[in-house]
SEPA-26971 format. One record per residue (C-alpha): x, y negated, z negated; residue number from 1. Coordinates in Angstrom, 1 decimal, decimal comma, padded with zeros to 4 digits. Layout:
# SEPA-26971
{{X Y Z} NUM} ...
This chain:
# SEPA-26971
{{075,1 -151,6 -138,5} 1} {{076,7 -154,7 -136,8} 2} {{074,8 -156,8 -134,3} 3} {{076,6 -155,4 -131,3} 4} {{075,9 -151,8 -132,3} 5} {{072,2 -152,6 -132,9} 6} {{072,0 -153,9 -129,3} 7} {{073,5 -150,7 -127,9} 8} {{071,0 -148,3 -129,4} 9} {{067,9 -149,5 -127,4} 10} {{070,1 -149,5 -124,3} 11} {{071,2 -145,9 -124,9} 12} {{067,6 -144,8 -125,5} 13} {{066,5 -146,4 -122,2} 14} {{069,4 -144,7 -120,4} 15} {{068,4 -141,3 -121,7} 16} {{064,8 -141,9 -120,9} 17} {{065,6 -142,9 -117,3} 18} {{067,9 -139,9 -116,9} 19} {{065,2 -137,6 -118,2} 20} {{062,6 -139,2 -115,9} 21} {{064,9 -138,8 -113,0} 22} {{065,5 -135,1 -113,8} 23} {{061,8 -134,6 -114,3} 24} {{060,9 -136,1 -110,9} 25} {{063,4 -133,7 -109,3} 26} {{061,1 -130,8 -110,3} 27} {{058,2 -132,2 -108,2} 28} {{057,7 -132,4 -104,5} 29} {{058,9 -135,8 -103,2} 30} {{058,2 -137,5 -099,9} 31} {{060,7 -136,2 -097,4} 32} {{061,2 -132,8 -099,0} 33} {{061,5 -130,0 -096,5} 34} {{059,1 -127,1 -096,6} 35} {{061,6 -124,7 -098,2} 36} {{062,5 -127,3 -100,8} 37} {{058,8 -128,0 -101,6} 38} {{058,2 -124,2 -102,0} 39} {{061,3 -123,8 -104,2} 40} {{060,2 -126,6 -106,5} 41} {{056,7 -125,1 -106,8} 42} {{058,1 -121,7 -107,6} 43} {{060,3 -123,3 -110,3} 44} {{057,2 -124,8 -111,9} 45} {{055,4 -121,5 -111,7} 46} {{058,3 -119,6 -113,3} 47} {{058,6 -122,2 -116,1} 48} {{054,9 -121,7 -116,9} 49} {{053,8 -125,1 -115,7} 50} {{050,8 -123,6 -113,9} 51} {{048,8 -126,8 -113,5} 52} {{051,7 -128,6 -111,7} 53} {{052,4 -125,4 -109,8} 54} {{048,9 -125,5 -108,4} 55} {{049,5 -129,0 -107,0} 56} {{052,8 -127,9 -105,5} 57} {{051,5 -124,7 -103,8} 58} {{048,5 -126,6 -102,4} 59} {{050,9 -129,0 -100,8} 60} {{053,1 -126,3 -099,4} 61} {{050,0 -124,4 -098,0} 62} {{048,7 -127,6 -096,3} 63} {{052,1 -128,5 -094,8} 64} {{053,1 -125,0 -093,8} 65} {{050,0 -123,5 -092,2} 66} {{050,9 -120,5 -090,1} 67} {{054,2 -119,9 -091,9} 68} {{055,4 -117,3 -094,4} 69} {{055,7 -120,2 -096,9} 70} {{052,0 -120,9 -096,6} 71} {{051,1 -117,3 -097,1} 72} {{053,2 -117,0 -100,3} 73} {{052,0 -120,4 -101,5} 74} {{048,4 -119,2 -101,2} 75} {{049,2 -116,1 -103,3} 76} {{051,0 -118,1 -106,0} 77} {{048,2 -120,7 -106,0} 78} {{045,8 -118,0 -107,0} 79} {{048,3 -116,6 -109,5} 80} {{048,8 -120,0 -111,0} 81} {{045,1 -120,4 -111,6} 82} {{044,9 -116,8 -113,0} 83} {{047,8 -117,4 -115,4} 84} {{046,2 -120,6 -116,5} 85} {{043,0 -118,6 -117,3} 86} {{041,1 -120,6 -114,8} 87} {{039,4 -117,5 -113,5} 88} {{036,7 -119,0 -111,3} 89} {{039,2 -120,9 -109,3} 90} {{041,6 -117,9 -109,2} 91} {{038,8 -115,7 -107,8} 92} {{038,1 -118,2 -105,1} 93} {{041,8 -118,5 -104,1} 94} {{042,3 -114,7 -104,2} 95} {{039,3 -114,4 -101,9} 96} {{040,7 -117,0 -099,5} 97} {{044,0 -115,1 -099,4} 98} {{042,2 -111,9 -098,4} 99} {{040,3 -113,7 -095,8} 100} {{043,3 -115,4 -094,3} 101} {{045,7 -112,5 -094,6} 102} {{043,6 -109,3 -094,4} 103} {{046,6 -107,1 -093,4} 104} {{048,9 -108,3 -096,2} 105} {{050,8 -105,8 -098,3} 106} {{049,4 -107,7 -101,3} 107} {{045,8 -107,2 -100,2} 108} {{044,9 -104,4 -102,6} 109} {{046,4 -106,3 -105,6} 110} {{044,6 -109,5 -104,6} 111} {{041,2 -107,7 -104,1} 112} {{041,6 -106,1 -107,6} 113} {{042,5 -109,4 -109,2} 114} {{039,5 -111,2 -107,6} 115} {{037,2 -108,6 -109,2} 116} {{039,0 -108,8 -112,5} 117} {{038,6 -112,5 -112,6} 118} {{034,8 -112,1 -112,6} 119} {{035,2 -109,4 -115,3} 120} {{037,0 -111,9 -117,4} 121} {{034,2 -114,4 -116,8} 122} {{031,6 -112,0 -117,9} 123} {{030,0 -113,5 -121,1} 124} {{028,4 -111,8 -124,1} 125} {{025,2 -110,0 -123,3} 126} {{022,7 -112,6 -124,4} 127} {{023,9 -115,1 -121,7} 128} {{023,4 -115,2 -117,9} 129} {{025,1 -112,1 -116,4} 130} {{025,7 -113,4 -112,9} 131} {{029,5 -113,0 -113,2} 132} {{029,0 -109,5 -114,7} 133} {{027,0 -108,4 -111,7} 134} {{029,5 -110,1 -109,3} 135} {{032,4 -108,2 -111,0} 136} {{030,6 -104,9 -110,7} 137} {{029,8 -105,6 -107,0} 138} {{033,5 -106,5 -106,3} 139} {{034,8 -103,5 -108,2} 140} {{032,5 -101,2 -106,3} 141} {{033,7 -102,7 -103,0} 142} {{037,3 -102,2 -104,1} 143} {{036,6 -098,5 -104,9} 144} {{035,1 -098,0 -101,4} 145} {{037,9 -099,8 -099,7} 146} {{040,8 -098,2 -101,7} 147} {{039,5 -094,7 -102,6} 148} {{043,1 -093,5 -103,5} 149} {{044,0 -096,5 -105,6} 150} {{045,8 -095,9 -108,9} 151} {{043,5 -098,5 -110,4} 152} {{040,2 -096,5 -110,1} 153} {{040,2 -095,2 -113,7} 154} {{040,9 -098,7 -115,0} 155} {{038,1 -100,1 -112,9} 156} {{035,7 -097,3 -114,1} 157} {{036,3 -098,4 -117,7} 158} {{035,6 -102,1 -116,8} 159} {{032,4 -101,1 -115,0} 160} {{031,2 -099,0 -117,8} 161} {{031,7 -101,8 -120,3} 162} {{029,8 -104,2 -118,1} 163} {{026,9 -101,8 -117,5} 164} {{026,6 -101,3 -121,3} 165} {{026,3 -105,1 -121,5} 166} {{023,6 -105,3 -118,8} 167} {{021,7 -102,4 -120,5} 168} {{022,0 -104,2 -123,9} 169} {{020,5 -107,3 -122,3} 170} {{017,6 -105,4 -120,7} 171} {{016,9 -103,6 -124,0} 172} {{017,1 -106,8 -125,9} 173} {{014,4 -108,3 -123,5} 174} {{012,2 -105,3 -124,2} 175} {{012,6 -105,8 -128,0} 176} {{011,7 -109,5 -127,6} 177} {{008,5 -108,6 -125,8} 178} {{007,6 -106,2 -128,7} 179} {{008,2 -109,0 -131,2} 180} {{005,8 -111,3 -129,5} 181} {{003,2 -108,6 -129,0} 182} {{003,6 -108,3 -125,3} 183} {{003,5 -104,5 -125,4} 184} {{003,0 -103,7 -121,8} 185} {{006,0 -105,9 -120,8} 186} {{008,0 -104,3 -123,5} 187} {{007,2 -100,8 -122,2} 188} {{008,2 -101,9 -118,7} 189} {{011,5 -103,3 -119,8} 190} {{012,3 -100,2 -121,9} 191} {{011,7 -098,3 -118,7} 192} {{014,0 -100,5 -116,7} 193} {{016,7 -099,9 -119,2} 194} {{016,3 -096,2 -118,8} 195} {{016,0 -096,2 -115,0} 196} {{018,8 -098,6 -114,2} 197} {{021,3 -097,7 -117,0} 198} {{020,7 -094,0 -117,8} 199} {{024,3 -093,3 -118,8} 200} {{024,5 -096,1 -121,4} 201} {{024,0 -095,8 -125,2} 202} {{020,8 -097,9 -124,9} 203} {{018,9 -095,5 -122,6} 204} {{017,9 -092,9 -125,2} 205} {{016,8 -095,5 -127,7} 206} {{014,9 -097,3 -125,0} 207} {{012,9 -094,2 -124,1} 208} {{012,0 -093,6 -127,7} 209} {{010,9 -097,2 -128,1} 210} {{008,9 -096,9 -124,9} 211} {{006,8 -094,2 -126,6} 212} {{006,2 -096,5 -129,5} 213} {{005,4 -099,4 -127,2} 214} {{002,7 -097,4 -125,4} 215} {{001,3 -096,3 -128,7} 216} {{001,1 -099,8 -130,0} 217} {{-000,3 -101,1 -126,6} 218} {{-003,0 -098,4 -126,8} 219} {{-003,9 -099,3 -130,4} 220} {{-004,4 -102,9 -129,5} 221} {{-006,4 -102,1 -126,3} 222} {{-010,1 -101,9 -125,7} 223} {{-011,6 -098,4 -126,1} 224} {{-011,8 -097,7 -122,4} 225} {{-008,0 -098,3 -121,9} 226} {{-006,7 -096,4 -124,9} 227} {{-006,7 -092,9 -123,5} 228} {{-004,7 -093,9 -120,5} 229} {{-002,1 -095,7 -122,6} 230} {{-001,7 -092,9 -125,1} 231} {{-001,2 -090,6 -122,2} 232} {{001,7 -092,8 -121,0} 233} {{003,3 -092,4 -124,4} 234} {{003,1 -088,6 -124,1} 235} {{004,6 -088,8 -120,5} 236} {{007,5 -090,9 -121,9} 237} {{008,0 -088,2 -124,6} 238} {{008,1 -085,5 -121,9} 239} {{010,7 -087,5 -120,0} 240} {{012,7 -087,8 -123,2} 241} {{012,7 -084,0 -123,7} 242} {{014,0 -083,6 -120,1} 243} {{016,8 -086,0 -120,6} 244} {{017,8 -085,6 -124,2} 245} {{016,3 -082,4 -125,6} 246} {{018,8 -082,5 -128,5} 247} {{018,9 -086,3 -128,6} 248} {{020,0 -088,3 -131,6} 249} {{016,5 -089,9 -131,9} 250} {{014,6 -086,7 -131,3} 251} {{012,8 -086,7 -134,7} 252} {{011,5 -090,2 -134,2} 253} {{010,3 -089,3 -130,7} 254} {{008,4 -086,4 -132,2} 255} {{006,8 -088,6 -134,8} 256} {{005,6 -091,1 -132,1} 257} {{004,2 -088,4 -129,8} 258} {{002,3 -086,9 -132,7} 259} {{000,7 -090,3 -133,3} 260} {{-000,3 -090,4 -129,6} 261} {{-001,7 -086,8 -129,7} 262} {{-003,7 -087,4 -132,9} 263} {{-005,1 -090,6 -131,5} 264} {{-006,1 -088,9 -128,2} 265} {{-007,8 -086,1 -130,1} 266} {{-009,8 -088,6 -132,1} 267} {{-010,8 -090,4 -129,0} 268} {{-012,0 -087,2 -127,4} 269} {{-014,0 -086,3 -130,6} 270} {{-011,7 -083,4 -131,4} 271} {{-010,4 -082,6 -134,9} 272} {{-006,6 -083,2 -134,9} 273} {{-004,7 -080,1 -136,0} 274} {{-001,2 -080,7 -137,1} 275} {{-000,2 -077,1 -136,4} 276} {{-001,4 -077,4 -132,8} 277} {{000,5 -080,7 -132,5} 278} {{003,7 -079,1 -133,7} 279} {{003,2 -076,1 -131,4} 280} {{002,6 -078,4 -128,5} 281} {{005,9 -080,1 -129,3} 282} {{007,8 -076,8 -129,5} 283} {{006,2 -075,6 -126,2} 284} {{007,2 -078,9 -124,5} 285} {{010,7 -078,5 -125,8} 286} {{010,9 -075,0 -124,3} 287} 
């Protein structure tokens, strides 16, 4: 390459760089841009998938165009930009602001759904804090009451079921933890909360069986004067189990646990435990 050509190469690169920079700047809002131009540039960023830059553009349009249709659309696409960027907490906040500012908008149903859905997406695995899970359920319930004829109700029902399973799992896991550290009364209470608060979930039946065992273990480790009362609670839990799941998956284990309670009670009362009577009592309770 001769000397003159070598000098031209850096100049050409600089020219291309400056041209690209100039074109790039044209995509962003500049001082002096009109509101329609600023909105158009922001929409172009959004459509190109440049959601972070679109956020900045739509925020500017919203601030400059308060009270105009441009501002209303900018607020919607501001929320959409955060949503598409998977920044769900900010998206939820912006959807909520849209609903507050434009309660009669034709987009209101969609916006309210997406606000709730953002919290659903923020819901973590069951061992972690479930504040977003509870918020999502609350928002979905509000949506159902506000839009009883919505086409989204079945979809929402599936989301709520998933989250309630998660909350039940967390409650059940807390009960199991109390059992492992020998806090039997607390375990029985938390098994009961799992049953009472989430009766439709897969954890409820298992929790009720484990509650029978928890009361048995609690009684075994209690002073003599408290044992009868606690074995009786085990039997009451078993009777509740028969009412809810007479043909339950864990029925045989529940039968074993209640037999333990009845034998222990018979011994406490000075009676001779009779296995045939125990079985008959179980059959009678079932009927």
